[in-house]
C-alpha positions in Angstrom: 8.9 4.9 37.6 11.2 2.8 35.4 13.6 4.5 33.1 12.6 4.5 29.5 14.4 1.5 27.7 16.8 2.2 24.9 16.6 0.5 21.5 19.5 -1.7 22.5 17.6 -2.8 25.7 14.6 -3.8 23.6 16.5 -5.5 20.8 18.3 -7.6 23.4 15.0 -8.4 25.1 13.5 -9.3 21.7 16.5 -11.5 20.8 16.2 -13.4 24.1 12.4 -13.6 23.7 11.9 -12.0 27.0 9.5 -9.1 27.3 9.9 -8.9 31.1 10.9 -5.3 30.7 7.6 -3.5 30.6 9.1 -0.5 28.8 10.0 -2.7 25.9 6.5 -4.1 25.6 5.2 -0.5 25.6 7.7 0.5 23.0 6.7 -2.5 20.8 3.0 -1.6 21.2 3.7 2.0 20.3 5.7 1.0 17.2 2.8 -1.2 16.0 0.3 1.7 16.5 2.6 4.0 14.4 2.9 1.3 11.7 -0.8 0.8 11.5 -1.3 4.6 11.3 1.3 4.8 8.5 -0.3 1.9 6.6 -3.8 3.5 6.9 -2.3 6.8 5.5 -0.7 5.0 2.6 -4.0 3.2 1.8 -5.9 6.5 2.0 -3.4 8.1 -0.4 -3.7 5.2 -2.8 -7.5 5.6 -2.7 -7.2 9.3 -3.6 -4.9 8.4 -6.5 -7.3 5.7 -7.7 -10.2 8.1 -7.5 -8.7 11.2 -9.1 -6.1 10.0 -11.6 -5.7 7.4 -14.3 -2.3 6.3 -13.2 -1.6 2.5 -13.6 -1.9 0.4 -10.5 1.9 -0.1 -10.6 2.4 3.6 -10.3 -0.2 4.0 -7.6 1.6 1.3 -5.6 5.0 3.1 -6.0 3.6 6.5 -5.1 1.7 5.3 -2.1 4.6 3.4 -0.6 2.9 0.1 -0.4 5.6 -1.8 -2.2 5.4 -3.9 -5.2 2.2 -4.0 -7.3 1.4 -7.5 -5.9 2.0 -6.4 -2.3 -0.1 -3.2 -3.0 -3.0 -5.3 -4.2 -2.9 -7.5 -1.2 -2.7 -4.7 1.4 -5.3 -2.5 -0.5 -7.8 -5.3 -0.7 -7.2 -6.3 3.0 -7.8 -2.7 4.0 -10.8 -1.9 1.7 -12.3 -5.3 1.0 -12.1 -4.5 -2.7 -9.4 -4.8 -5.4 -7.7 -1.6 -6.6 -9.2 -1.6 -10.1 -12.7 -2.4 -8.7 -12.3 0.5 -6.3 -11.3 2.8 -9.2 -14.3 1.6 -11.2 -16.7 2.3 -8.3 -15.2 5.6 -7.0 -13.1 7.1 -9.8 -14.2 10.3 -11.4 -15.9 10.0 -14.8 -13.2 12.1 -16.4 -10.6 9.6 -15.4 -12.7 6.7 -16.6 -13.1 8.5 -20.0 -9.4 9.0 -20.2 -8.7 5.3 -19.5 -11.2 4.3 -22.2 -9.7 6.8 -24.7 -6.1 5.8 -23.9 -7.0 2.1 -24.2 -8.4 2.6 -27.7 -5.1 4.2 -28.9 -2.8 1.7 -27.1 -4.5 -1.5 -28.1 -1.3 -2.5 -30.0 0.6 -2.6 -26.7 -1.0 -6.0 -25.9 -0.4 -7.6 -29.2 2.8 -5.9 -30.4 5.9 -7.7 -31.5 7.4 -7.6 -28.0 4.6 -9.7 -26.6 4.7 -12.4 -29.4 0.9 -12.8 -29.4 0.5 -13.2 -25.6 
């Protein structure tokens, strides 16, 4: 059996574009599996937040660890085949939907306030 490669061995192998060391190829595959699992866990957590809270999408992106809001939207849609707000509309709790409607009625000045100059 071959000895387990070190990170230094694999980084050298990757730098020279040689994956002739089978241990490095296995380590790379294992890393991809771990990253896919982590990504799926982050998406699942984001789904829970969208279903059970009325947090803005920006906050869901930050809490779930999927990066910027734009990056979050891309990854979430790729994983679920639906945009985050559409997901919330379909699967969110009625209490959260009512809170969003109520909050929107009181915060309508946010969109037309002096800081936005009519945008």
